[in-house]
VEXBA-922204 format. One record per residue (C-alpha): residue number from 1; x negated, y negated, z negated. Coordinates in nm, 4 decimals. Each point is the difference from the previous one (the first is absolute). Example, Ala and Ser with C-alpha at 12.3 -4.5 7.8 and 13.67 -1.06 7.14 Angstrom:
<rec 1, <-1.2300, 0.4500, -0.7800>>,
<rec 2, <-0.1370, -0.3440, 0.0660>>,
//
This chain:
<rec 1, <-9.6556, -7.3327, -7.9568>>,
<rec 2, <0.2533, 0.0310, -0.2692>>,
<rec 3, <0.1826, 0.1942, 0.1808>>,
<rec 4, <-0.2426, 0.2853, 0.1059>>,
<rec 5, <-0.1072, -0.0808, -0.4156>>,
<rec 6, <0.3121, 0.1541, -0.1197>>,
<rec 7, <0.0167, 0.2635, 0.2560>>,
<rec 8, <-0.2838, 0.0934, -0.1765>>,
<rec 9, <0.1919, 0.0158, -0.3337>>,
<rec 10, <-0.1517, -0.3063, -0.0781>>,
<rec 11, <0.1219, -0.1438, -0.3708>>,
<rec 12, <0.0797, -0.3889, -0.0952>>,
<rec 13, <-0.2968, -0.1382, -0.0793>>,
<rec 14, <-0.1544, 0.1540, 0.3065>>,
<rec 15, <0.2477, -0.1077, 0.2167>>,
<rec 16, <-0.0100, -0.3806, -0.1292>>,
<rec 17, <-0.3864, -0.0004, -0.0008>>,
<rec 18, <0.0159, 0.1109, 0.4080>>,
<rec 19, <0.1844, -0.3128, 0.1063>>,
<rec 20, <-0.1521, -0.2785, -0.2025>>,
<rec 21, <-0.3280, 0.1515, 0.1035>>,
<rec 22, <0.0838, 0.0211, 0.3778>>,
<rec 23, <0.1736, -0.3495, 0.0116>>,
<rec 24, <-0.3040, -0.1701, -0.1763>>,
<rec 25, <-0.2313, 0.2053, 0.2425>>,
<rec 26, <0.1880, -0.1061, 0.3175>>,
<rec 27, <-0.0035, -0.3612, -0.1429>>,
<rec 28, <-0.3497, 0.0291, -0.0306>>,
<rec 29, <-0.0222, 0.1505, 0.3573>>,
<rec 30, <0.1547, -0.3513, 0.1178>>,
<rec 31, <-0.2098, -0.2177, -0.2198>>,
<rec 32, <-0.3442, 0.1716, 0.1553>>,
<rec 33, <0.1372, -0.0768, 0.3578>>,
<rec 34, <0.0798, -0.3583, -0.0455>>,
<rec 35, <-0.3234, -0.0860, -0.2489>>,
<rec 36, <-0.2322, 0.2273, 0.1887>>,
<rec 37, <0.0800, 0.0249, 0.3323>>,
<rec 38, <0.1574, -0.3219, 0.0601>>,
<rec 39, <0.3547, 0.0333, 0.1000>>,
<rec 40, <0.3277, -0.2269, -0.0607>>,
<rec 41, <0.1971, 0.1197, -0.2744>>,
<rec 42, <0.2877, -0.0355, 0.1502>>,
<rec 43, <-0.1057, 0.2794, 0.2532>>,
<rec 44, <-0.1550, 0.2409, -0.2373>>,
<rec 45, <0.3133, -0.0134, -0.1802>>,
<rec 46, <0.2418, 0.0760, 0.2675>>,
<rec 47, <-0.2499, 0.2429, 0.1747>>,
<rec 48, <-0.0537, 0.1906, -0.2839>>,
<rec 49, <0.3610, 0.0362, -0.0976>>,
<rec 50, <0.0927, 0.1757, 0.3356>>,
<rec 51, <-0.3357, 0.2245, -0.0540>>,
<rec 52, <0.1190, 0.1103, -0.3736>>,
<rec 53, <0.3636, 0.0692, 0.1216>>,
<rec 54, <-0.1885, 0.1742, 0.2968>>,
<rec 55, <-0.1826, 0.2248, -0.2097>>,
<rec 56, <0.2565, 0.0736, -0.2094>>,
<rec 57, <0.2032, 0.1341, 0.2541>>,
<rec 58, <-0.2317, 0.2100, 0.1342>>,
<rec 59, <-0.0882, 0.1099, -0.3338>>,
<rec 60, <0.4221, 0.0570, -0.1434>>,
<rec 61, <0.1693, 0.0111, 0.3352>>,
<rec 62, <0.3632, -0.0689, 0.0162>>,
<rec 63, <0.0699, 0.1300, -0.3245>>,
<rec 64, <0.1053, -0.1178, -0.4300>>,
<rec 65, <-0.2339, 0.1836, -0.1989>>,
<rec 66, <0.2026, 0.0819, -0.3100>>,
<rec 67, <-0.0501, 0.1665, -0.3189>>,
<rec 68, <-0.1446, -0.2570, -0.2183>>,
<rec 69, <0.0203, 0.0469, -0.4068>>,
<rec 70, <0.2766, -0.1414, -0.1742>>,
<rec 71, <-0.2497, -0.1818, -0.1875>>,
<rec 72, <-0.1246, -0.1696, 0.2939>>,
<rec 73, <0.3660, -0.1626, 0.0554>>,
<rec 74, <-0.0248, -0.2620, -0.2794>>,
<rec 75, <-0.2371, -0.2295, 0.1887>>,
<rec 76, <0.2642, -0.0555, 0.2224>>,
<rec 77, <0.3675, 0.1257, -0.1522>>,
<rec 78, <-0.0833, -0.0725, -0.4135>>,
<rec 79, <0.0741, -0.2192, -0.2079>>,
<rec 80, <-0.1743, -0.1771, -0.3402>>,
<rec 81, <0.2609, -0.0113, -0.2766>>,
<rec 82, <0.2438, 0.1198, 0.2313>>,
<rec 83, <0.0862, -0.3232, 0.1384>>,
<rec 84, <-0.2654, -0.1630, 0.2075>>,
<rec 85, <-0.1838, 0.2007, 0.2588>>,
<rec 86, <-0.3310, 0.1270, 0.0152>>,
<rec 87, <-0.0823, -0.1596, 0.3285>>,
<rec 88, <0.1086, -0.3752, -0.1401>>,
<rec 89, <-0.2149, 0.0471, -0.2887>>,
<rec 90, <-0.3097, 0.0851, 0.2046>>,
<rec 91, <0.0981, -0.3114, 0.2557>>,
<rec 92, <0.0144, -0.2330, -0.3134>>,
<rec 93, <-0.3401, 0.1226, -0.1247>>,
<rec 94, <-0.1817, -0.0308, 0.3414>>,
<rec 95, <0.1647, -0.3537, 0.0667>>,
<rec 96, <-0.1481, -0.1166, -0.3419>>,
<rec 97, <-0.3313, 0.1774, 0.0644>>,
<rec 98, <-0.1063, -0.1546, 0.3531>>,
<rec 99, <0.1668, -0.3561, -0.1141>>,
<rec 100, <-0.2599, 0.0181, -0.2500>>,
<rec 101, <-0.2297, 0.1288, 0.2167>>,
<rec 102, <0.1100, -0.2908, 0.3142>>,
<rec 103, <0.0564, -0.2519, -0.2541>>,
<rec 104, <-0.2211, 0.0331, -0.3214>>,
<rec 105, <-0.3336, 0.1306, 0.1416>>,
<rec 106, <-0.2873, -0.1422, 0.1790>>,
<rec 107, <0.0412, 0.2910, 0.2741>>,
<rec 108, <0.3785, -0.1326, 0.0615>>,
<rec 109, <-0.1655, -0.3724, 0.0499>>,
<rec 110, <-0.2554, 0.1730, 0.2613>>,
<rec 111, <0.3208, 0.1604, 0.1599>>,
<rec 112, <0.1472, -0.3433, 0.0934>>,
<rec 113, <-0.3069, -0.1021, 0.1124>>,
<rec 114, <-0.0794, 0.2520, 0.2508>>,
<rec 115, <0.3971, -0.0807, 0.0794>>,
<rec 116, <-0.0986, -0.3848, 0.0662>>,
<rec 117, <-0.3391, 0.0302, 0.1614>>,
<rec 118, <-0.1461, 0.3366, 0.0350>>,
<rec 119, <-0.3636, -0.1892, 0.1447>>,
<rec 120, <0.0231, -0.2767, -0.2979>>,
<rec 121, <0.0852, 0.2606, -0.2854>>,
<rec 122, <-0.3257, 0.1852, 0.1612>>,
<rec 123, <-0.2192, -0.3007, 0.0073>>,
<rec 124, <0.1179, -0.0451, -0.3869>>,
<rec 125, <-0.1279, 0.3199, -0.1270>>,
<rec 126, <0.3223, 0.2187, 0.0396>>,
<rec 127, <-0.0860, 0.3428, 0.1184>>,
<rec 128, <0.2536, 0.0120, 0.2446>>,
<rec 129, <-0.0581, 0.3870, 0.1452>>,
<rec 130, <-0.0198, 0.1302, -0.3394>>,
<rec 131, <0.3436, -0.2031, -0.1315>>,
<rec 132, <0.2466, 0.0898, 0.3239>>,
<rec 133, <-0.1262, 0.3619, -0.0089>>,
<rec 134, <0.0863, -0.0347, -0.3903>>,
<rec 135, <0.3141, -0.1192, 0.1462>>,
<rec 136, <0.0377, 0.2819, 0.2168>>,
<rec 137, <-0.0578, 0.2879, -0.2744>>,
<rec 138, <0.2966, -0.2096, -0.2134>>,
<rec 139, <0.2421, 0.0708, 0.3033>>,
<rec 140, <-0.1211, 0.3447, 0.0702>>,
<rec 141, <0.0360, 0.0455, -0.3964>>,
<rec 142, <0.3691, -0.1338, 0.0131>>,
<rec 143, <0.1212, 0.1920, 0.3055>>,
<rec 144, <-0.1391, 0.3077, -0.1852>>,
<rec 145, <0.2373, -0.0880, -0.2941>>,
<rec 146, <0.2871, -0.0888, 0.2287>>,
<rec 147, <-0.0324, 0.3527, 0.1814>>,
<rec 148, <-0.0140, 0.1791, -0.3339>>,
<rec 149, <0.3208, -0.1647, -0.0930>>,
<rec 150, <0.2334, 0.0312, 0.3041>>,
<rec 151, <-0.1135, 0.3457, 0.0393>>,
<rec 152, <0.1139, 0.0526, -0.3487>>,
<rec 153, <0.3029, -0.1844, 0.0845>>,
<rec 154, <0.0622, 0.2263, 0.2822>>,
<rec 155, <-0.0610, 0.3417, -0.1089>>,
<rec 156, <-0.2339, 0.0499, 0.3280>>,
<rec 157, <-0.2641, -0.1342, 0.2014>>,
<rec 158, <0.0453, -0.0600, 0.3899>>,
<rec 159, <-0.2240, -0.1491, 0.2680>>,
<rec 160, <0.3195, -0.2999, 0.0658>>,
<rec 161, <0.0359, -0.0674, -0.3571>>,
<rec 162, <-0.0062, -0.3940, -0.0517>>,
<rec 163, <-0.0041, -0.0811, 0.3899>>,
<rec 164, <0.0789, -0.3760, 0.0575>>,
<rec 165, <-0.0541, -0.1138, -0.3354>>,
<rec 166, <-0.2865, -0.1852, 0.1289>>,
<rec 167, <0.2255, -0.2686, 0.1016>>,
<rec 168, <0.1976, -0.0239, -0.3136>>,
<rec 169, <-0.3378, -0.0271, -0.1856>>,
<rec 170, <-0.1495, -0.2900, 0.2231>>,
<rec 171, <0.3610, -0.1731, -0.0393>>,
<rec 172, <-0.0052, 0.0190, -0.3279>>,
<rec 173, <-0.4019, -0.1472, -0.0559>>,
<rec 174, <0.1193, -0.2937, 0.2822>>,
<rec 175, <0.3214, -0.0946, -0.2189>>,
<rec 176, <-0.2333, 0.0263, -0.3442>>,
<rec 177, <-0.1470, -0.2725, 0.1291>>,
<rec 178, <-0.3305, 0.1737, 0.1050>>,
<rec 179, <-0.1480, -0.1729, 0.3358>>,
<rec 180, <-0.0834, 0.1838, 0.2688>>,
<rec 181, <-0.3089, -0.2162, 0.0414>>,
<rec 182, <-0.1382, 0.0979, -0.3314>>,
<rec 183, <-0.0575, -0.2369, -0.3147>>,
<rec 184, <0.3144, -0.0309, -0.1089>>,
<rec 185, <0.2468, 0.2247, -0.1914>>,
<rec 186, <0.1480, 0.1225, -0.3448>>,
<rec 187, <0.0581, 0.3409, -0.1429>>,
<rec 188, <0.3349, -0.1605, -0.1926>>,
<rec 189, <0.1046, -0.1004, 0.3417>>,
<rec 190, <-0.0350, 0.3144, 0.1882>>,
<rec 191, <0.1496, 0.1907, -0.3307>>,
<rec 192, <0.2931, -0.2282, 0.0330>>,
<rec 193, <0.0185, 0.0298, 0.4040>>,
<rec 194, <-0.0023, 0.3954, -0.0636>>,
<rec 195, <0.3135, 0.0319, -0.2795>>,
<rec 196, <0.1375, -0.2543, 0.2734>>,
<rec 197, <0.0088, 0.2433, 0.2679>>,
<rec 198, <0.0575, 0.2961, -0.1622>>,
<rec 199, <0.3408, -0.2128, -0.0817>>,
<rec 200, <0.0424, -0.0741, 0.3553>>,
<rec 201, <-0.0472, 0.3472, 0.1497>>,
<rec 202, <0.1624, 0.1800, -0.2924>>,
<rec 203, <0.3586, -0.1967, 0.0658>>,
<rec 204, <-0.0885, 0.0412, 0.3799>>,
<rec 205, <0.0065, 0.3320, -0.0573>>,
<rec 206, <0.3279, -0.0036, -0.2117>>,
<rec 207, <0.1641, -0.1337, 0.2759>>,
<rec 208, <-0.1126, 0.2436, 0.2128>>,
<rec 209, <-0.1934, -0.2223, 0.1881>>,
<rec 210, <-0.1868, 0.2207, 0.3114>>,
<rec 211, <-0.3962, 0.0606, -0.0681>>,
<rec 212, <-0.0610, -0.1616, 0.3232>>,
<rec 213, <0.2320, -0.3143, -0.0931>>,
<rec 214, <-0.2354, -0.0249, -0.3477>>,
<rec 215, <-0.2981, 0.0009, 0.2028>>,
<rec 216, <0.0685, -0.2598, 0.2618>>,
<rec 217, <0.1298, -0.1957, -0.3293>>,
<rec 218, <-0.3790, 0.0446, -0.1560>>,
<rec 219, <-0.1323, -0.0777, 0.3458>>,
<rec 220, <0.1958, -0.3376, -0.0031>>,
<rec 221, <-0.0876, -0.0755, -0.3651>>,
<rec 222, <-0.3605, 0.0290, 0.0627>>,
<rec 223, <-0.0274, -0.2246, 0.3101>>,
<rec 224, <0.2036, -0.2403, -0.2172>>,
<rec 225, <-0.2008, -0.0252, -0.3188>>,
<rec 226, <-0.3435, 0.0103, 0.2362>>,
<rec 227, <0.1684, -0.2990, 0.2107>>,
<rec 228, <0.1506, -0.1959, -0.2798>>,
<rec 229, <-0.3550, -0.1432, -0.1104>>,
<rec 230, <-0.1115, -0.0698, 0.3429>>,
<rec 231, <0.2953, -0.1927, 0.0987>>,
<rec 232, <-0.0058, -0.2076, -0.3469>>,
<rec 233, <-0.3817, -0.0945, 0.0336>>,
<rec 234, <0.0609, -0.0691, 0.3867>>,
<rec 235, <0.3194, -0.2626, -0.1259>>,
<rec 236, <-0.2188, -0.1593, -0.2950>>,
<rec 237, <-0.2894, -0.0691, 0.3150>>,
<rec 238, <0.2237, -0.1556, 0.2211>>,
<rec 239, <0.1285, -0.2586, -0.2848>>,
//
C-alpha cells in the first residue's frame, strides 16, 4: 500500500500512517479469525502470512516501487544526535513500553494466565477472546511499524521484502526464554536474544558465510533451544 501511495505522490506522514494502519488492520483481521471464528492461532498466522504476501504480489507485481521522499528515509537511515540510529531508539522505547505492559499491569497478568491455561483463565473471569484480540492488534501494529522502518531503510517496496524473517523472529523469541507452550517469558530475555542473534548474523555476514548456511544455522539453533528444556525436564524426571 505504501508503494502505491508513493506513486500517487503521498508525503511522509501519509506513508507512515498507511504502513501502521494496514499492519494494525491485518492484525485485527487475524484476531477476528481466532476469537470469533475459533481457528487456531498458528494456522491463522501462517495462512494469512501467505495470503497477505500473495495479495502484495498481485497488487505490486515483481517490481520495486521507489521514489520515497527524502524525509521518509530518516526512519530507517537516520540517527539521533548523529550517534544512535533511530531504529535502535525506537526498538528500545518499544521494549520498555511492552516490558511495563507485560510485567507491571493487570493486562500482562491476564496474558500469562491465558498462556498457562486459557480455560482456567476464562473461569477466573479473564476475557480470553478480548485479550487475544488485543494481542493480535498489538502484533499487527508492531508489524506495521516494522514495515515502515524496513521500507525506509531500503528506500523501496517489493513484495518479497522480509521473506524468511519469521524463522529468525521465532528463534529470537524462543532463545529469549519464551515458552512455545505459553505462560512463560520476558521482554528482557527477548531483547537480549535479539542482540545476540544480530551479532551472530552480522559476524557470519562479515565472514562471507553464504545465506543458505546462515539459514541452516538458524534452523539448528531453533531446534536446540526448543529441545534443551524438554531434555532437561526428562533428565530431572528420571532421577
